[in-house]
C-alpha positions in Angstrom: 41.2 -26.5 -4.2 38.6 -23.7 -4.2 40.7 -21.7 -6.6 40.9 -24.7 -9.0 37.1 -25.2 -8.8 36.4 -21.5 -9.6 39.0 -21.5 -12.4 37.6 -24.5 -14.0 34.0 -23.2 -13.6 35.0 -19.9 -15.3 36.5 -21.8 -18.2 33.3 -23.8 -18.6 31.2 -20.8 -18.5 33.3 -19.1 -21.2 33.1 -22.1 -23.5 29.3 -21.7 -23.4 28.9 -17.9 -23.7 25.3 -17.9 -25.0 24.1 -20.3 -22.3 25.9 -18.2 -19.7 24.4 -15.0 -21.0 20.9 -16.4 -20.9 21.4 -17.7 -17.3 22.9 -14.5 -16.0 20.2 -12.4 -17.7 17.3 -14.4 -16.4 18.8 -14.6 -12.9 19.6 -10.9 -12.8 16.0 -10.0 -13.7 14.6 -12.4 -11.2 16.9 -11.4 -8.4 16.4 -7.7 -9.0 12.6 -8.0 -8.9 12.9 -10.2 -5.8 15.2 -7.8 -4.0 12.9 -4.8 -4.7 9.9 -6.8 -3.5 11.6 -8.1 -0.4 12.9 -4.6 0.5 9.3 -3.4 0.5 8.1 -6.4 2.5 11.0 -6.0 5.0 10.0 -2.4 5.5 6.4 -3.3 6.1 7.1 -6.1 8.6 9.7 -4.0 10.5 7.4 -1.1 11.3 8.2 0.4 14.7 10.2 -2.6 15.7 13.4 -0.5 15.8 12.3 1.0 19.1 14.4 -0.6 22.0 11.4 -1.4 24.1 8.9 -2.0 21.2 7.6 -5.2 22.7 6.5 -3.3 25.9 4.9 -0.2 24.3 1.2 -0.2 23.7 -1.4 2.1 22.2 -4.6 2.8 24.1 -7.7 2.6 21.9 -11.3 3.0 22.9 -13.9 0.5 21.8 -17.7 0.6 22.0 -19.0 -3.0 22.1 -22.6 -2.2 21.1 -22.3 -1.6 18.2 -18.7 -2.7 17.6 -16.9 0.5 16.9 -13.3 1.5 17.8 -11.5 4.8 18.0 -7.7 5.2 17.8 -7.4 7.6 20.7 -8.4 7.9 24.3 -9.7 10.9 26.5 -7.1 13.5 27.3 -7.4 12.9 31.1 -7.0 9.1 30.7 -3.2 9.3 30.8 -3.0 11.0 34.2 -5.7 8.7 35.6 -3.8 5.6 34.4 -0.4 6.9 35.7 -2.0 7.5 39.1 -4.3 4.5 39.6 -2.9 1.6 37.5 0.3 0.0 38.7 2.8 -1.6 36.3 3.1 1.5 34.0 6.7 2.7 33.5 5.9 5.7 31.3 2.8 7.1 29.5 2.7 9.8 26.9 0.2 11.4 24.5 0.0 12.7 20.9 -2.5 15.0 19.2 -2.0 15.2 15.4 -5.4 16.3 14.2 -4.4 19.9 13.7 -2.7 21.6 10.7 -1.3 24.9 12.2 0.2 27.7 10.1 3.9 28.0 10.2 5.5 31.3 9.4 9.3 31.9 9.0 10.0 35.3 7.6 7.7 35.7 4.5 7.3 31.9 4.2 3.7 31.1 5.4 2.2 27.7 4.9 0.2 25.0 6.6 2.3 22.3 8.3 0.4 19.1 7.6 2.9 16.7 9.2 3.1 18.0 12.8 2.1 16.8 16.2 1.5 18.1 19.7 3.1 15.8 22.2 3.8 15.5 25.9 7.1 16.7 27.3 8.2 13.1 27.9 7.5 12.0 24.3 11.2 11.8 23.4 11.9 9.8 26.5 9.7 7.0 25.4 10.4 6.9 21.7 13.9 6.9 20.2 15.1 9.9 18.1 18.6 10.8 17.1 19.2 14.4 18.1 21.4 16.4 15.8 21.0 19.7 17.7 19.7 20.3 21.2 18.2 17.6 23.4 15.0 16.1 24.7 15.5 18.0 28.0 15.7 21.3 26.1 12.3 20.6 24.5 10.7 19.6 27.9 12.0 22.8 29.5 9.2 25.1 28.4 5.8 25.4 26.8 6.4 27.2 23.5 9.2 25.0 22.3 9.6 23.3 19.0 11.5 20.3 17.6 12.1 20.0 13.8 13.4 17.2 11.7 16.6 17.8 9.8 14.8 18.1 6.4 12.3 20.6 7.9 15.0 22.6 9.6 16.9 22.9 6.3 13.7 23.9 4.4 13.1 26.8 6.8 16.6 27.9 7.7 18.9 26.5 5.0 22.4 25.8 6.4 22.0 28.1 9.4 21.8 26.6 12.9 18.1 26.0 13.6 18.3 25.9 17.4 17.3 29.3 18.8 15.4 30.4 15.8 11.7 31.5 16.3 8.9 30.1 14.2 5.5 31.8 14.4 2.9 29.0 14.7 -0.7 30.4 14.4 -0.5 33.4 16.7 2.4 32.4 18.9 6.2 32.4 18.6 7.8 29.0 19.2 11.5 28.6 19.7 13.4 25.7 18.0 15.0 23.8 20.9 16.2 20.7 18.9 16.7 19.1 15.5 16.2 15.4 15.1 17.0 13.0 12.2 14.2 12.3 9.8 12.1 9.4 10.9 12.9 6.1 9.3 10.6 4.7 6.6 9.3 2.0 8.9 8.1 4.4 11.6 4.4 5.2 12.1 5.3 8.6 13.4 6.1 10.5 10.1 6.1 14.0 11.6 8.2 17.0 10.6 7.6 19.1 13.7 6.7 18.6 17.4 5.2 21.0 19.8 4.1 20.6 23.5 0.5 19.6 24.2 0.6 22.1 27.0 0.8 24.9 24.5 -2.3 23.6 22.7 -4.2 23.5 26.0 -3.5 27.1 26.8 -6.6 27.8 24.7 -9.5 27.6 27.3 -11.9 26.1 24.7 -9.5 23.4 23.7 -8.9 22.5 27.3 -12.6 22.4 28.0 -13.1 20.1 25.0 -10.2 17.9 26.0 -11.4 17.4 29.6 -14.6 15.9 28.3 -14.4 12.1 28.8 -16.3 11.5 25.5 -13.5 13.2 23.5 -11.2 10.4 22.3 -8.8 12.6 20.2 -5.6 12.0 22.1 -3.4 9.1 21.0 -2.1 7.6 24.2 1.0 5.3 24.5 2.2 3.4 27.6 5.4 1.6 28.4 4.7 -1.4 30.6 7.2 -2.5 33.2 9.0 -5.8 32.4 6.8 -8.8 33.1 3.5 -6.9 33.4 0.6 -8.5 31.6 -1.0 -6.3 28.9 -4.4 -8.0 29.4 -4.4 -7.2 33.1 -3.5 -3.6 32.4 -6.3 -3.4 29.7 -8.8 -4.8 32.2 -7.9 -2.2 34.9 -7.8 0.6 32.4 -11.3 -0.3 31.1 -12.7 -0.3 34.7 -11.0 3.1 35.2 -12.5 4.5 32.0 -16.0 3.2 32.7 -16.0 4.8 36.2 -14.8 8.2 35.0 -17.0 8.2 31.8 -20.0 7.1 33.8 -20.5 4.1 31.5 -23.1 2.3 33.6 -24.0 -0.1 30.8 -20.3 -1.1 30.4 -20.4 -0.9 26.6 -17.1 1.0 26.4 -13.7 -0.5 27.0 -10.0 0.3 26.5 -7.9 -2.0 24.3 -4.1 -2.1 24.3 -2.6 -2.5 20.8 1.0 -3.5 20.7 3.2 -0.9 19.0 4.6 -3.7 16.8 1.0 -4.5 15.6 -0.1 -0.9 15.1 0.8 -0.7 11.4 -1.5 -3.6 10.4 -4.4 -2.7 12.7 -7.1 -1.6 10.2 -10.2 -1.9 12.4 -9.8 1.6 14.0 -12.1 4.4 12.9 -10.3 7.3 11.0 -6.8 6.5 11.9 -4.2 9.3 11.6 -1.5 6.8 10.5 -0.9 5.1 7.2 -1.7 1.4 7.8 -0.5 -1.6 5.9 -2.4 -4.7 4.8 -0.9 -8.0 6.0 -2.7 -9.9 3.2 -0.9 -7.7 0.6 2.4 -8.2 2.3 1.9 -12.0 2.3 0.9 -11.9 -1.4 4.0 -9.9 -2.4 6.3 -12.1 -0.3 5.0 -15.1 -2.3 5.3 -13.1 -5.5 9.0 -12.3 -4.8 9.8 -15.9 -4.1 7.8 -17.1 -7.2 9.6 -14.7 -9.5 13.0 -15.8 -8.1 11.8 -19.4 -8.6 10.9 -18.8 -12.2 14.4 -17.4 -12.8 16.0 -20.4 -11.2 13.8 -22.7 -13.3 15.4 -21.2 -16.3 18.9 -22.0 -15.0 17.9 -25.6 -14.1 16.2 -26.2 -17.4 19.0 -24.9 -19.6 21.7 -26.6 -17.5 20.0 -30.0 -17.5 19.1 -29.7 -21.2 22.8 -29.3 -22.0 23.8 -32.0 -19.5 24.2 -34.7 -22.1 26.9 -32.6 -23.9 29.1 -32.8 -20.8 28.9 -36.6 -20.3 32.4 -37.0 -21.9 33.8 -34.4 -19.5 32.4 -36.2 -16.5 33.5 -39.6 -17.7 37.1 -38.4 -18.3 37.2 -36.8 -14.8 36.0 -40.1 -13.3 38.6 -42.1 -15.2 41.4 -40.0 -13.9 40.2 -40.5 -10.3 37.7 -37.7 -9.5 35.3 -38.6 -6.7 31.6 -37.9 -7.0 31.7 -35.3 -4.3 34.5 -33.5 -6.1 32.4 -33.4 -9.3 29.5 -32.2 -7.2 31.5 -29.3 -5.8 32.8 -28.4 -9.2 29.3 -28.0 -10.6 28.2 -26.2 -7.4 31.1 -23.8 -8.0 29.7 -23.1 -11.5 26.3 -22.4 -10.0 27.8 -20.1 -7.4 29.8 -18.2 -10.0 26.6 -17.7 -12.1 24.8 -16.5 -9.0 27.6 -14.1 -8.0 27.8 -12.6 -11.6 24.0 -12.2 -11.4 24.3 -10.6 -8.0 26.8 -8.0 -9.3 24.4 -7.1 -12.2 21.6 -7.1 -9.6 23.4 -4.5 -7.5 23.7 -2.2 -10.4 20.1 -2.6 -11.4 18.8 -2.1 -7.8 20.9 1.1 -7.6 19.3 2.3 -10.8 15.8 1.2 -10.1 15.5 2.0 -6.4 14.7 5.7 -6.8 11.8 5.0 -9.2 10.6 2.1 -7.0 10.7 4.4 -4.0 8.6 7.0 -5.8 6.1 4.3 -7.0 5.6 2.8 -3.5 5.8 6.1 -1.6 8.3 4.5 0.8 11.8 5.6 1.4 13.5 2.3 1.0 17.1 3.4 1.8 18.7 4.0 -1.5 22.2 3.7 0.0 23.8 0.3 -0.7 25.4 0.6 2.8 22.0 0.1 4.4 22.0 -3.1 6.4 18.4 -3.9 5.2 19.5 -4.0 1.6 22.5 -6.3 2.3 20.3 -8.6 4.4 17.8 -8.8 1.6 20.6 -9.3 -1.0 22.2 -12.0 1.0 19.0 -13.9 1.6 18.1 -13.6 -2.1 21.6 -14.8 -3.2 21.4 -17.7 -0.8 17.9 -18.7 -2.1 18.9 -18.5 -5.7 22.1 -20.5 -5.1 20.3 -23.3 -3.3 17.6 -23.5 -6.0 20.2 -23.3 -8.8 22.9 -25.7 -7.6 21.4 -28.8 -5.9 19.6 -30.6 -8.8 22.0 -29.6 -11.6 25.0 -30.5 -9.5 23.5 -33.9 -8.5 22.6 -34.6 -12.1 26.0 -33.7 -13.7 28.0 -35.5 -11.1 26.1 -38.7 -11.4 26.5 -39.6 -15.1 27.0 -43.3 -15.9 27.5 -44.3 -19.6 24.4 -46.5 -19.8 22.3 -44.0 -17.9 23.3 -41.2 -20.3 22.1 -43.1 -23.3 18.8 -44.1 -21.6 18.1 -40.5 -20.4 17.9 -41.6 -16.7 19.0 -39.2 -14.0 20.2 -39.7 -10.5 16.6 -39.4 -9.3 15.7 -42.4 -11.5 13.3 -40.4 -13.6 13.4 -39.3 -17.2 15.1 -35.9 -17.2 13.0 -34.7 -20.1 9.8 -35.1 -18.1 11.4 -33.1 -15.2 12.2 -30.2 -17.6 8.7 -30.3 -19.0 7.3 -30.1 -15.6 9.4 -27.0 -14.8 8.3 -25.3 -18.0 4.6 -26.0 -17.1 5.3 -24.5 -13.6 7.0 -21.5 -15.1 4.3 -20.7 -17.6 1.6 -21.5 -15.0 3.0 -18.8 -12.8 3.1 -16.3 -15.7 -0.5 -17.0 -16.6 -1.6 -16.6 -13.0 0.2 -13.2 -12.8 -1.3 -12.1 -16.2 -4.8 -13.0 -15.0 -4.3 -11.2 -11.8 -3.1 -8.1 -13.7 -6.2 -8.2 -15.9 -8.6 -8.5 -12.9 -6.8 -5.8 -10.9 -6.9 -3.4 -13.8 -10.6 -4.1 -14.4 -11.4 -3.5 -10.7 -9.4 -0.3 -10.6 -11.1 0.9 -13.8 -14.4 0.0 -12.2 -13.6 2.1 -9.1 -12.6 5.1 -11.2 -15.6 4.9 -13.5 -18.3 3.8 -11.1 -21.0 6.3 -10.3 -20.6 7.1 -6.6 -24.0 8.8 -6.6 -22.6 12.4 -7.0 -20.5 14.2 -9.5 -17.0 14.9 -8.1 -15.4 16.3 -11.2 -14.4 19.9 -11.3 -15.1 20.3 -7.5 -12.6 22.0 -5.4 -12.5 21.5 -1.6 -11.4 24.5 0.4 -10.8 24.1 4.2 -11.1 26.9 6.7 -8.1 26.8 9.1 -8.7 25.1 12.4 -8.0 28.4 14.1 -11.5 29.4 13.0 -13.3 26.9 15.2 -16.5 26.0 13.4 -18.3 25.3 16.7 -17.5 28.7 18.2 -17.6 31.2 15.3 -18.6 34.7 16.3 -21.6 36.2 14.4 -19.3 38.6 12.6 -17.0 35.8 11.5 -19.9 33.6 10.4 -21.3 36.4 8.3 -17.9 36.9 6.7 -17.7 33.2 5.8 -21.2 33.3 4.2 -20.3 36.5 2.4 -17.2 34.7 0.9 -19.5 31.9 -0.3 -21.8 34.4 -2.0 -18.9 36.2 -3.6 -17.5 32.9 -5.0 -21.0 31.9 -6.2 -21.3 35.2 -8.1 -18.1 34.6 -10.1 -18.5 33.6 -13.7 -15.9 30.8 -13.4 -17.8 29.1 -10.6 -21.0 27.2 -11.1 -22.0 26.5 -7.5 -20.7 26.7 -3.9 -21.7 24.7 -0.9 -20.5 24.4 2.7 -20.2 21.2 4.6 -18.3 19.9 7.7 -16.5 17.3 5.6 -16.2 16.3 1.9 -18.5 13.6 0.5 -15.6 11.4 -0.7 -14.7 10.2 2.8 -17.2 11.0 5.6 -15.4 10.0 8.8 -17.6 11.6 11.4 -20.0 9.1 13.0 -22.3 9.0 16.0 -24.6 6.8 18.0 -26.5 9.9 19.3 -29.6 9.4 17.2 -33.2 8.6 18.1 -36.5 8.3 16.2 -40.1 7.3 16.7 -40.4 3.6 17.5 -36.7 2.9 18.2 -35.9 -0.1 20.3 -34.0 1.5 23.2 -31.4 -1.4 23.1 -30.6 -0.6 19.5 -27.7 1.9 19.2 -26.6 2.0 15.6 -23.6 3.8 14.3 -24.6 6.5 11.8 -22.5 8.7 9.7 -23.3 12.4 10.0 -22.9 15.3 7.5 -23.7 18.9 8.1 -24.7 20.5 4.7 -26.3 23.7 3.5 -29.1 24.2 1.0 -26.7 24.3 -2.0 -25.1 20.8 -1.5 -27.6 18.9 -3.6 -27.1 21.2 -6.6 -23.3 21.5 -6.1 -22.8 17.7 -5.9 -25.8 16.8 -8.1 -27.3 14.4 -5.5 -30.5 12.6 -6.3 -33.6 12.5 -4.0 -35.6 9.4 -3.6 -38.4 11.1 -1.7 -39.1 14.5 -0.3 -36.9 17.5 -0.7 -33.5 19.1 0.2 -33.1 21.9 2.7 -34.4 25.3 1.6 -32.2 28.5 1.5 -33.0 30.8 4.5 -35.6 28.4 6.0 -34.8 28.5 9.8 -37.1 25.6 10.5 -34.9 23.4 8.2 -32.0 24.0 10.6 -33.6 21.4 12.9 -34.8 19.0 10.1 -33.1 16.0 8.7 -32.4 14.1 5.5 -31.6 10.4 5.6 -30.2 8.2 2.9 -32.0 5.1 1.7 -29.7 2.8 3.8 -30.5 4.7 7.0 -34.3 4.3 6.4 -33.8 0.6 5.9 -31.2 -0.1 8.7 -33.0 2.0 11.3 -36.4 0.6 10.3 -38.1 4.0 10.1 -41.8 3.6 10.1 -43.8 4.5 7.0 -44.5 7.1 5.9 -40.9 8.2 6.6 -41.4 11.8 5.6 -42.7 13.8 8.6 -41.4 11.4 11.2 -39.6 12.9 14.2 -35.9 12.4 14.4 -33.3 13.4 17.0 -29.5 14.0 16.5 -27.5 14.8 19.6 -30.7 15.7 21.4 -31.9 18.2 18.7 -35.4 17.1 17.6 -36.7 17.8 14.1 -38.5 16.1 11.2 -37.4 13.9 8.3 -38.0 16.1 5.2 -36.3 14.0 2.6 -34.6 10.7 1.6 -31.5 11.1 -0.5 -30.5 8.2 -2.8 -27.6 6.2 -1.6 -24.2 7.5 -2.5 -20.7 6.2 -1.7 -19.2 8.3 1.1 -16.4 5.8 1.8 -14.3 3.6 -0.4 -15.8 0.8 -2.4 -14.2 -1.6 0.0 -17.1 -0.8 2.3 -20.9 -1.0 1.8 -22.9 2.2 1.9 -23.9 2.8 5.5 -26.6 4.8 7.2 -26.2 8.6 6.9 -28.0 11.5 8.4 -27.7 15.0 6.9 -28.4 18.0 9.1 -28.4 21.7 8.5 -26.3 23.3 11.3 -24.3 26.3 10.1 -22.0 26.3 13.1 -20.6 22.9 12.1 -19.6 23.8 8.5 -16.0 24.7 7.7 -15.4 23.3 4.2 -16.3 25.0 1.0 -17.1 22.7 -2.0 -16.6 24.8 -5.1 -17.8 23.5 -8.5 -16.0 25.2 -11.4 -17.8 26.0 -14.6 -17.1 23.6 -17.5 -13.5 24.0 -18.7 -12.8 26.8 -16.3 -11.1 25.0 -13.3 -8.0 27.2 -13.5 -10.1 30.4 -13.5 -12.1 29.1 -10.6 -8.9 28.5 -8.5 -7.7 32.0 -9.3 -11.0 33.5 -8.2 -11.1 31.5 -5.0 -7.5 32.5 -4.3 -8.3 36.2 -4.8 -11.4 36.1 -2.5 -9.4 34.2 0.1 -6.5 36.6 0.1 -8.8 39.6 0.6 -10.5 37.9 3.6 -7.6 36.0 5.2 -4.4 37.8 4.0 -2.2 36.2 6.6 -3.5 32.7 6.1 -2.5 30.5 3.2 -5.2 29.0 1.0 -5.5 25.2 1.5 -7.4 23.4 -1.2 -7.6 20.2 -3.3 -9.8 18.7 -5.9 -12.2 15.9 -4.8 -10.8 13.7 -7.6 -7.4 13.8 -5.8 -8.9 12.9 -2.5 -10.9 10.1 -4.2 -7.7 8.7 -5.7 -6.1 8.7 -2.3 -8.7 6.3 -1.0 -7.4 3.7 -3.5 -3.8 4.6 -3.4 -2.7 1.3 -1.9 -4.8 -0.7 -4.4 -3.4 1.3 -7.3 0.2 0.8 -6.1 -0.4 -2.9 -5.7 -1.9 -3.1 -9.2 1.1 -1.2 -10.8 3.6 -3.4 -8.9 1.8 -6.6 -10.0 1.8 -5.3 -13.6 5.6 -4.5 -13.5 6.5 -7.9 -12.0 4.2 -9.8 -14.3 6.1 -8.3 -17.2 9.4 -9.3 -15.6 8.1 -12.8 -15.0 7.0 -13.1 -18.6 10.4 -11.8 -19.8 12.2 -14.4 -17.7 9.9 -17.1 -19.0 10.5 -16.0 -22.6 14.3 -16.1 -22.0 14.0 -19.7 -20.8 11.8 -20.8 -23.6 14.1 -19.1 -26.1 17.1 -21.1 -24.7 15.2 -24.4 -24.7 13.8 -23.8 -28.2 17.3 -23.0 -29.5 18.7 -26.1 -27.8 15.9 -28.3 -29.3 16.6 -26.9 -32.8 20.4 -27.5 -32.3 19.8 -31.1 -31.1 17.6 -31.9 -34.1 19.7 -30.1 -36.6 20.5 -33.3 -38.6 16.9 -34.4 -38.5 15.8 -31.0 -39.8 18.4 -31.3 -42.6 17.1 -34.7 -43.7 13.5 -33.4 -43.7 14.5 -30.4 -45.8 16.3 -32.6 -48.3 13.1 -34.7 -48.5 11.0 -31.6 -49.2 9.7 -30.5 -45.9 8.5 -26.9 -45.8 9.5 -24.2 -43.3 5.9 -24.3 -41.9 6.0 -28.0 -41.2 9.4 -27.8 -39.5 8.1 -24.9 -37.4 5.1 -27.0 -36.4 7.4 -29.9 -35.6 9.5 -27.9 -33.1 6.6 -25.8 -31.7 4.2 -28.6 -31.0 5.9 -29.9 -27.9 6.2 -26.4 -26.2 2.6 -25.5 -27.2 1.4 -28.6 -25.4 3.3 -27.6 -22.3 1.8 -24.1 -22.3 -1.7 -25.6 -22.9 -1.2 -27.8 -19.8 0.0 -24.7 -17.8 -3.2 -22.9 -18.9 -5.4 -25.8 -17.7 -3.6 -25.9 -14.3 -3.3 -22.2 -13.7 -6.9 -21.1 -14.6 -8.7 -22.6 -11.5 -5.9 -21.3 -9.2 -6.1 -17.9 -10.8 -9.9 -17.8 -10.3 -9.5 -18.8 -6.6 -6.8 -16.2 -5.9 -8.5 -13.3 -7.7 -11.9 -14.1 -6.3 -10.4 -13.9 -2.8 -8.8 -10.6 -3.6 -12.1 -9.1 -4.9 -13.8 -10.1 -1.7 -12.0 -7.1 -0.1 -14.3 -4.9 -2.1 -18.0 -4.5 -1.3 -18.6 -3.4 -4.9 -16.6 -5.3 -7.5 -16.4 -6.5 -11.1 -17.2 -10.1 -12.0 -14.6 -12.6 -13.1 -15.3 -13.5 -16.8 -14.0 -16.3 -19.0 -12.4 -13.9 -21.4 -9.9 -12.8 -18.7 -8.5 -16.3 -18.5 -8.7 -16.7 -22.3 -6.7 -13.5 -22.8 -3.9 -14.6 -20.4 -3.7 -18.0 -21.9 -3.8 -16.6 -25.5 -0.9 -14.3 -24.6 1.1 -17.2 -23.2 0.4 -19.3 -26.3 1.2 -16.5 -28.7 4.5 -15.9 -26.9 5.4 -19.6 -27.1 4.5 -19.8 -30.8 6.5 -16.7 -31.7 9.6 -17.8 -29.8 9.7 -21.5 -30.9 8.5 -20.5 -34.4 11.5 -18.1 -34.8 13.9 -20.8 -33.8 12.3 -23.2 -36.2 12.5 -20.7 -39.1 16.2 -20.1 -38.3 16.9 -23.9 -38.3 14.9 -24.4 -41.5 16.8 -21.6 -43.3 20.1 -23.3 -42.7 21.8 -25.2 -45.5 20.8 -28.8 -44.9 24.0 -30.1 -46.6 26.2 -28.5 -43.9 24.1 -30.2 -41.2 24.4 -33.6 -42.9 28.2 -33.4 -43.4 28.8 -33.3 -39.6 29.8 -36.7 -38.2 
């Protein structure tokens, strides 16, 4: 029976090759786009859920309630205190990934950015596939090292990695194990792991780590089955407040489920790449909508041709076919179309996945043997099959002679109206996507071209290695660092050089340790802090609102402060501001200047209060402004100076433009994806309109022939055939415009600084849709008008 259905369905498809080609092309494009989107969505939603005990693993974060301010980590000593005093904990482990040590294998010397120091039981809590060695081997010593397979191959080629020695900073570490590369949906994307115990061999690091105000250690706990996370959080908070001597109880410890860590964006300066659940939701809807648009094509074209199959259905009924048999026959045709489209989709996914992976920055498992791909493919096929088969099969299996002539379907409505409604829906979606693309492009262009309050072009950021601790530099080393700055400044390819503790593009260091004259003691604002020298204003071309910048060589200025305009307003500094006393971390000085507000975070956030101070011991980042058109020469000059001073340490630099772009990487990726899938949706809609226009011209072939004989022009015939479709597109514009305004206004609310939504954005999208409809239907009309009218009138 099934074989007969499929055989008959294949014959029917081959009799209508053009219709079949249009259906397969549209469905293939829609399914390919949907599969790629759903793969990305599946990857985002599955973050860290592959861990066997993921529902019982929690991250410990520290929160200050006044003001509301959260850190991703916890004090180093917190883990031992919890393990000892809080019942219900099965395991607890820590991670420190704030360092970028220097790895040396032979003559290969480079910073390792993706590495972490972990406790010896790290691999007991989290699942890793060991290729060489074991977790016990790693836990058996202090100077041990675990590499991923890719990292081991990069350093040692095809040689066995276990037993090899890697020089990390000044110590030799022995490779004890090699693990498989982390999956794309893991938060822990590290290439190398070393013991925290080795890091704490440094007395200064241990002293800093044992300070209860240091929250640099990411702490994870595995709760025993049935234990309440809220109860553990309460006991952990009480423990922290006791040890940290938090008498006012403004600090607390929160437990974040591992499965929710990827979408937790409220933490300050996270070391992990976080997702946006709103973006995931939007793209989930986008994938379904594109698939829906493709299925609308199939339904429209199939139902438009339905009248031509009335004789076939009548004959089948006369010879005894039941309605359910006819229904299954037409379902088989839909299934065959879907399977053919799936085969083409598999080929396109294989071809497009590498480029899509590069675009999204996610390794989305290019192998077609990946279970995730087949799950997504199966779900997409099932969705397409259901959307494609039910209504056409019900329609085609329900023909009655009188109903066919009246144009009444099984749903007791005029089928032409149903098709028109689908066309309106299809183009409404396309207009919505086009408007979204225009708004996103405008916002991204605004971000790129907006004046942040400083000039970031041609500025190179050069980081001193963390082994040169900025807080404990010896006098000789500090003089060497300053001498390097002067040598750079003297080079003809370099316009100016400044030293700061962090670049202006993203100032992450904040504090509540500020005080000033007239402060309400209950007011503890969070203030960003920047250590800068006397050259920063000139290097970054900052503008002063009042007062002055620091002066070179002025020792008094090392205890003075500069506030931005927002800080003066938020802190309610009394007038006159200049000359007022101000304290930072207990160091008292005077306010000597007010710098005009500049953006030191992304445009998603409003400019916050900032205090600039002049402490040389904090500074460990050079900001080097190249002379106009001499960026390459400036890089060469800095490299030569660096090599003379730190011959065994590789130079680590980047341009501020690159760091600025990283702030908006997620937004830029979302914008490019929306653009690509908008083009796909438009192409699918164009295919459907092309098929419907061709069918309309074919159905009215005799009418067009008569009109031509009576003297109708090509233009009048084009207007006759185009008028109906243009009306439908116009209705789609009217319905989609308010929805597009609502959706894009909601998206723009994520930015503190944003473009406005103008009428021309909707006019542009609607005009493009109308132009496409006119071109497609006009071409079909011209083809019909150019045919010999005599041949059309000779038929029947």
